[in-house]
Kinemage of the C-alpha trace (Angstrom):
@kinemage 1
@onewidth
@group {chain A} dominant
@subgroup {mainchain}
@vectorlist {calphas} color= white
{ca met a 1} P -7.930 30.009 -41.595
{ca leu a 2} L -8.952 26.918 -43.571
{ca ala a 3} L -7.601 28.474 -46.756
{ca tyr a 4} L -4.335 29.249 -44.973
{ca ala a 5} L -4.038 25.658 -43.724
{ca leu a 6} L -4.630 24.263 -47.221
{ca lys a 7} L -2.080 26.686 -48.665
{ca arg a 8} L 0.510 25.604 -46.102
{ca leu a 9} L -0.106 21.934 -46.845
{ca leu a 10} L 0.251 22.482 -50.578
{ca ser a 11} L 3.419 24.523 -50.110
{ca ala a 12} L 4.897 21.624 -48.124
{ca val a 13} L 4.703 19.280 -51.137
{ca pro a 14} L 7.871 20.642 -52.853
{ca thr a 15} L 9.724 20.473 -49.533
{ca leu a 16} L 8.734 16.855 -48.992
{ca phe a 17} L 9.668 16.018 -52.575
{ca leu a 18} L 13.120 17.547 -52.086
{ca ile a 19} L 13.640 15.665 -48.803
{ca val a 20} L 12.643 12.346 -50.385
{ca thr a 21} L 14.885 12.939 -53.391
{ca ile a 22} L 17.976 13.872 -51.384
{ca ser a 23} L 17.461 11.014 -48.920
{ca phe a 24} L 16.968 8.474 -51.705
{ca phe a 25} L 20.209 9.274 -53.491
{ca leu a 26} L 22.227 9.688 -50.288
{ca met a 27} L 21.202 6.208 -49.191
{ca arg a 28} L 22.088 4.683 -52.560
{ca val a 29} L 25.526 6.313 -52.877
{ca ala a 30} L 26.556 5.140 -49.390
{ca pro a 31} L 28.898 2.129 -49.483
{ca gly a 32} L 27.414 -1.317 -48.964
{ca gly a 33} L 23.920 -2.587 -49.520
{ca pro a 34} L 21.090 -4.487 -47.821
{ca phe a 35} L 22.445 -7.865 -48.971
{ca his a 36} L 26.162 -7.241 -48.444
{ca leu a 37} L 26.709 -9.457 -45.419
{ca glu a 38} L 29.844 -10.458 -43.536
{ca arg a 39} L 29.478 -13.843 -45.163
{ca pro a 40} L 28.823 -13.078 -48.851
{ca leu a 41} L 25.833 -14.670 -50.527
{ca glu a 42} L 26.201 -16.850 -53.565
{ca ala a 43} L 26.262 -14.962 -56.849
{ca lys a 44} L 23.006 -16.550 -58.051
{ca val a 45} L 21.220 -15.716 -54.785
{ca met a 46} L 22.465 -12.125 -54.927
{ca glu a 47} L 21.311 -11.824 -58.523
{ca asn a 48} L 17.835 -13.096 -57.664
{ca leu a 49} L 17.515 -10.748 -54.687
{ca asn a 50} L 18.591 -7.733 -56.729
{ca arg a 51} L 16.100 -8.623 -59.438
{ca leu a 52} L 13.305 -9.188 -56.901
{ca tyr a 53} L 13.784 -5.756 -55.323
{ca his a 54} L 14.630 -3.985 -58.635
{ca leu a 55} L 18.147 -3.201 -57.425
{ca asp a 56} L 19.576 -4.407 -60.725
{ca glu a 57} L 17.831 -1.586 -62.605
{ca pro a 58} L 19.354 1.857 -63.270
{ca leu a 59} L 19.253 4.210 -60.321
{ca trp a 60} L 16.982 6.714 -62.040
{ca arg a 61} L 14.439 3.974 -62.740
{ca gln a 62} L 14.555 2.821 -59.112
{ca tyr a 63} L 13.930 6.416 -58.075
{ca phe a 64} L 10.834 6.874 -60.244
{ca leu a 65} L 9.545 3.457 -59.219
{ca tyr a 66} L 9.839 4.441 -55.573
{ca leu a 67} L 8.070 7.766 -56.212
{ca ser a 68} L 5.207 6.074 -58.028
{ca asn a 69} L 4.755 3.596 -55.181
{ca leu a 70} L 4.975 6.397 -52.601
{ca leu a 71} L 2.211 8.373 -54.327
{ca arg a 72} L -0.012 5.314 -53.919
{ca gly a 73} L 0.848 5.124 -50.228
{ca asp a 74} L 3.096 2.091 -50.670
{ca leu a 75} L 6.304 2.418 -48.650
{ca gly a 76} L 7.616 -0.862 -50.020
{ca pro a 77} L 8.887 -4.052 -48.405
{ca ser a 78} L 11.633 -4.132 -45.817
{ca phe a 79} L 14.891 -5.556 -47.172
{ca val a 80} L 16.007 -6.838 -43.760
{ca tyr a 81} L 12.721 -7.803 -42.089
{ca arg a 82} L 11.763 -10.068 -44.985
{ca asp a 83} L 8.302 -11.013 -43.698
{ca phe a 84} L 7.149 -7.428 -43.174
{ca thr a 85} L 6.476 -4.349 -45.234
{ca val a 86} L 7.539 -0.917 -44.007
{ca ala a 87} L 3.879 -0.111 -43.338
{ca asp a 88} L 3.587 -3.215 -41.132
{ca leu a 89} L 6.613 -2.167 -39.068
{ca phe a 90} L 5.284 1.372 -38.686
{ca ala a 91} L 1.843 0.098 -37.666
{ca ala a 92} L 3.544 -1.634 -34.733
{ca gly a 93} L 6.276 0.918 -33.932
{ca leu a 94} L 4.685 4.318 -34.592
{ca pro a 95} L 2.085 4.133 -31.779
{ca val a 96} L 4.899 3.350 -29.344
{ca ser a 97} L 6.958 6.357 -30.466
{ca ile a 98} L 3.890 8.602 -30.348
{ca gln a 99} L 3.103 7.476 -26.803
{ca leu a 100} L 6.641 8.240 -25.674
{ca gly a 101} L 6.818 11.592 -27.442
{ca ala a 102} L 3.353 12.785 -26.387
{ca ser a 103} L 3.913 11.772 -22.751
{ca ala a 104} L 7.299 13.505 -22.667
{ca leu a 105} L 5.888 16.664 -24.262
{ca ala a 106} L 2.956 16.827 -21.829
{ca leu a 107} L 5.293 16.309 -18.881
{ca ala a 108} L 7.667 18.980 -20.169
{ca leu a 109} L 4.868 21.517 -20.599
{ca leu a 110} L 3.445 20.924 -17.122
{ca ile a 111} L 6.681 20.887 -15.153
{ca gly a 112} L 8.489 23.443 -17.328
{ca thr a 113} L 5.627 25.943 -17.118
{ca phe a 114} L 5.384 25.529 -13.338
{ca leu a 115} L 9.131 25.991 -12.801
{ca gly a 116} L 9.272 28.940 -15.192
{ca cys a 117} L 6.428 30.704 -13.378
{ca ile a 118} L 8.044 30.120 -9.985
{ca ala a 119} L 11.346 31.538 -11.248
{ca ala a 120} L 9.674 34.604 -12.778
{ca leu a 121} L 7.550 35.382 -9.726
{ca arg a 122} L 10.622 35.105 -7.480
{ca gln a 123} L 13.156 36.729 -9.774
{ca asn a 124} L 16.742 36.947 -8.449
{ca ser a 125} L 15.875 34.746 -5.483
{ca ala a 126} L 17.291 31.344 -4.526
{ca ala a 127} L 14.350 29.637 -6.263
{ca asp a 128} L 15.073 31.553 -9.453
{ca tyr a 129} L 18.751 30.646 -9.423
{ca leu a 130} L 17.898 27.004 -8.701
{ca val a 131} L 15.489 26.800 -11.652
{ca val a 132} L 17.974 28.458 -13.999
{ca gly a 133} L 20.726 26.116 -12.821
{ca ile a 134} L 18.557 23.021 -13.300
{ca ala a 135} L 17.476 24.266 -16.739
{ca thr a 136} L 21.065 24.845 -17.816
{ca phe a 137} L 22.037 21.364 -16.636
{ca gly a 138} L 19.059 19.797 -18.413
{ca ile a 139} L 19.906 21.475 -21.708
{ca thr a 140} L 23.616 20.614 -21.687
{ca val a 141} L 23.392 16.922 -20.713
{ca pro a 142} L 22.328 14.830 -23.755
{ca pro a 143} L 19.814 11.941 -23.585
{ca phe a 144} L 22.434 9.313 -24.426
{ca val a 145} L 24.120 10.214 -21.113
{ca val a 146} L 20.958 10.564 -19.032
{ca ala a 147} L 19.370 7.301 -20.232
{ca pro a 148} L 22.147 4.902 -19.111
{ca val a 149} L 22.544 6.753 -15.794
{ca leu a 150} L 18.825 6.544 -14.982
{ca ser a 151} L 18.726 2.912 -16.072
{ca leu a 152} L 21.761 2.087 -13.928
{ca ile a 153} L 20.476 3.872 -10.815
{ca phe a 154} L 16.738 3.095 -10.823
{ca gly a 155} L 16.791 -0.118 -12.823
{ca val a 156} L 19.961 -1.965 -11.871
{ca ser a 157} L 21.117 -0.575 -8.507
{ca leu a 158} L 17.799 0.188 -6.789
{ca gly a 159} L 15.587 -2.142 -8.803
{ca trp a 160} L 12.613 0.206 -8.574
{ca leu a 161} L 11.880 0.264 -12.311
{ca pro a 162} L 12.636 -1.954 -15.314
{ca ala a 163} L 16.033 -1.144 -16.803
{ca gly a 164} L 14.714 -1.679 -20.312
{ca gly a 165} L 12.017 -3.227 -22.456
{ca trp a 166} L 8.497 -2.122 -23.315
{ca gly a 167} L 6.432 -4.653 -21.350
{ca asp a 168} L 3.339 -4.165 -23.568
{ca gly a 169} L 3.259 -0.498 -22.612
{ca ala a 170} L 3.215 -0.944 -18.846
{ca leu a 171} L 3.531 2.278 -16.852
{ca ala a 172} L 6.684 1.113 -15.071
{ca asn a 173} L 8.420 0.573 -18.420
{ca lys a 174} L 7.473 4.056 -19.646
{ca ile a 175} L 8.732 6.103 -16.709
{ca leu a 176} L 12.485 6.103 -17.407
{ca pro a 177} L 12.326 6.654 -21.216
{ca val a 178} L 9.659 9.358 -20.878
{ca leu a 179} L 11.669 11.108 -18.170
{ca thr a 180} L 14.816 10.913 -20.298
{ca leu a 181} L 13.026 12.492 -23.257
{ca ala a 182} L 11.288 15.118 -21.144
{ca leu a 183} L 14.264 16.458 -19.148
{ca pro a 184} L 15.821 18.627 -21.908
{ca gln a 185} L 12.384 19.901 -22.931
{ca ile a 186} L 11.495 20.748 -19.324
{ca ala a 187} L 14.650 22.848 -19.142
{ca ile a 188} L 13.913 24.686 -22.388
{ca val a 189} L 10.252 25.327 -21.548
{ca ala a 190} L 11.184 26.592 -18.072
{ca arg a 191} L 13.662 29.103 -19.488
{ca leu a 192} L 11.215 30.272 -22.170
{ca ile a 193} L 8.397 30.707 -19.658
{ca arg a 194} L 10.662 32.496 -17.173
{ca gly a 195} L 11.835 35.081 -19.686
{ca ala a 196} L 8.409 35.664 -21.198
{ca met a 197} L 6.666 35.749 -17.812
{ca ile a 198} L 9.046 38.400 -16.449
{ca glu a 199} L 8.245 40.578 -19.441
{ca ala a 200} L 4.511 39.870 -19.225
{ca leu a 201} L 4.325 40.773 -15.527
{ca arg a 202} L 5.694 44.210 -16.405
{ca ser a 203} L 3.261 44.819 -19.257
{ca asp a 204} L 0.504 47.429 -19.130
{ca his a 205} L -2.467 45.034 -19.253
{ca val a 206} L -1.138 43.034 -16.281
{ca arg a 207} L -0.589 46.244 -14.286
{ca thr a 208} L -4.164 47.247 -15.122
{ca ala a 209} L -5.468 43.868 -13.950
{ca arg a 210} L -3.614 44.304 -10.674
{ca ala a 211} L -4.955 47.842 -10.313
{ca tyr a 212} L -8.507 46.457 -10.520
{ca gly a 213} L -7.698 44.354 -7.477
{ca leu a 214} L -7.747 40.933 -9.117
{ca pro a 215} L -6.138 38.128 -7.082
{ca thr a 216} L -2.528 37.342 -7.932
{ca arg a 217} L -3.350 33.807 -9.092
{ca ile a 218} L -5.900 35.189 -11.590
{ca val a 219} L -3.468 37.817 -12.856
{ca val a 220} L -0.723 35.230 -13.342
{ca ala a 221} L -2.780 32.318 -14.674
{ca val a 222} L -5.163 34.235 -16.950
{ca his a 223} L -3.456 37.443 -18.030
{ca ala a 224} L 0.303 37.024 -17.717
{ca leu a 225} L 0.540 33.321 -18.611
{ca arg a 226} L -1.483 33.730 -21.806
{ca ala a 227} L 1.093 36.187 -23.086
{ca ala a 228} L 4.054 34.252 -21.699
{ca ile a 229} L 2.987 30.968 -23.285
{ca leu a 230} L 3.351 32.300 -26.852
{ca pro a 231} L 7.132 31.642 -27.134
{ca val a 232} L 6.512 28.096 -25.896
{ca val a 233} L 3.789 27.597 -28.507
{ca ser a 234} L 6.237 28.694 -31.197
{ca tyr a 235} L 8.677 26.116 -29.888
{ca leu a 236} L 6.130 23.271 -29.811
{ca gly a 237} L 6.575 22.388 -33.491
{ca pro a 238} L 10.348 21.761 -33.337
{ca ala a 239} L 9.948 20.245 -29.862
{ca ala a 240} L 7.366 17.692 -30.984
{ca ala a 241} L 9.492 16.737 -33.979
{ca ala a 242} L 12.593 16.532 -31.775
{ca leu a 243} L 10.818 14.223 -29.336
{ca leu a 244} L 9.721 11.943 -32.156
{ca thr a 245} L 13.164 11.783 -33.730
{ca gly a 246} L 15.049 12.128 -30.448
{ca ser a 247} L 13.419 8.919 -29.284
{ca ile a 248} L 15.818 7.135 -31.644
{ca val a 249} L 18.530 7.167 -28.973
{ca val a 250} L 16.154 6.475 -26.094
{ca glu a 251} L 14.394 3.597 -27.854
{ca thr a 252} L 17.719 2.018 -28.732
{ca ile a 253} L 19.106 2.277 -25.181
{ca phe a 254} L 15.946 1.036 -23.457
{ca gly a 255} L 15.127 -1.577 -26.117
{ca ile a 256} L 11.741 -0.082 -27.000
{ca pro a 257} L 10.157 -1.247 -30.301
{ca gly a 258} L 9.412 2.184 -31.788
{ca ile a 259} L 10.249 3.577 -35.212
{ca gly a 260} L 13.396 5.204 -33.825
{ca arg a 261} L 14.918 1.817 -33.106
{ca tyr a 262} L 13.939 0.594 -36.557
{ca phe a 263} L 15.580 3.645 -38.100
{ca val a 264} L 18.924 2.930 -36.417
{ca gln a 265} L 18.892 -0.732 -37.404
{ca ala a 266} L 17.774 0.098 -40.934
{ca ala a 267} L 20.568 2.646 -41.397
{ca leu a 268} L 23.177 0.143 -40.191
{ca asn a 269} L 21.786 -2.622 -42.399
{ca arg a 270} L 21.219 -0.376 -45.441
{ca asp a 271} L 17.512 -1.183 -45.433
{ca tyr a 272} L 16.709 1.465 -48.035
{ca thr a 273} L 12.920 1.336 -47.907
{ca leu a 274} L 12.730 1.382 -44.109
{ca val a 275} L 15.059 4.380 -43.876
{ca met a 276} L 13.118 6.204 -46.568
{ca gly a 277} L 9.826 5.401 -44.888
{ca thr a 278} L 11.096 6.823 -41.604
{ca val a 279} L 12.266 9.998 -43.338
{ca val a 280} L 8.875 10.437 -45.024
{ca val a 281} L 6.895 9.881 -41.809
{ca val a 282} L 9.067 12.200 -39.716
{ca ser a 283} L 8.918 14.906 -42.404
{ca leu a 284} L 5.124 14.691 -42.493
{ca phe a 285} L 4.988 15.027 -38.727
{ca val a 286} L 7.214 18.119 -38.820
{ca val a 287} L 4.946 19.775 -41.397
{ca leu a 288} L 1.770 18.947 -39.451
{ca phe a 289} L 3.256 19.995 -36.101
{ca asn a 290} L 4.316 23.386 -37.466
{ca leu a 291} L 0.881 23.922 -39.010
{ca val a 292} L -0.887 23.107 -35.732
{ca val a 293} L 1.456 25.476 -33.886
{ca asp a 294} L 0.665 28.325 -36.293
{ca leu a 295} L -3.084 27.813 -35.851
{ca leu a 296} L -2.747 27.547 -32.074
{ca tyr a 297} L -0.677 30.741 -32.009
{ca ala a 298} L -3.451 32.605 -33.837
{ca trp a 299} L -6.035 31.290 -31.356
{ca leu a 300} L -4.010 32.498 -28.372
{ca asp a 301} L -3.096 35.869 -29.881
{ca pro a 302} L -6.081 37.539 -31.653
{ca arg a 303} L -3.710 40.076 -33.220
{ca val a 304} L -2.365 37.376 -35.536
{ca arg a 305} L -4.229 37.155 -38.822
{ca phe a 306} L -3.502 34.795 -41.686
{ca asn a 307} L -3.900 35.822 -45.281
{ca ala a 308} L -4.688 32.994 -47.642
């Protein structure tokens, strides 16, 4: 398995290189620049800034300079946040985004698995129809609609929770953004568990477990759920990446200082290095998440074998 993991990591290098290359040139061909303000700077100031950040050099030279710095782990300085490097901004913002994403994913797995099991055990009943209806609603309503509604109801109208802000990571400030991120994932997990659980309950090994007289909770929790959880495990990689990148909207609406908010501001301000740094970090997370999911899948299903 170790050889397989190393092979997967090495095979991800060309993919990451292609992502960095495409993102670099797309950012540079977009109109405008980091120093093109509503009130233009003086020509001498603009010339000095371009020379300081190597923007006066040919594009191909800027590209190779960025690659050489990236290989050394240097993401470069921020063009907009002049007193910070990209690494400094990520050191402050990445833990916030990880907290939001991890909390939302854990909540989605717990609630989604519970609802999916209830729906499968009571198939074609009112509980089943209710779960399916809630799941459909959760999938179709996007976070940029849910976030303002939750903020308006629980933050502004009722005053139970803060309408925005991070508050140094206080629990009250986390509830609304985590719930907003988790709702679509709860719906997806519930539907995946429901479909897989219905199939698992009809499988031969579950029928055998019931024939031996095992309690229903043991049959469901140990035998059926282990088989039903496999589709959810396959979905965990894209889900984790979606929660990390999907927090862009949530962080912007709730005013949370994560990397998602930086990414939006950097894209609007043409902060090349900050945008590129976000792309690199998110791409690395996607690769690592998918690798962890593959290894977890093999642990849950002994029939899966990896060839190095």
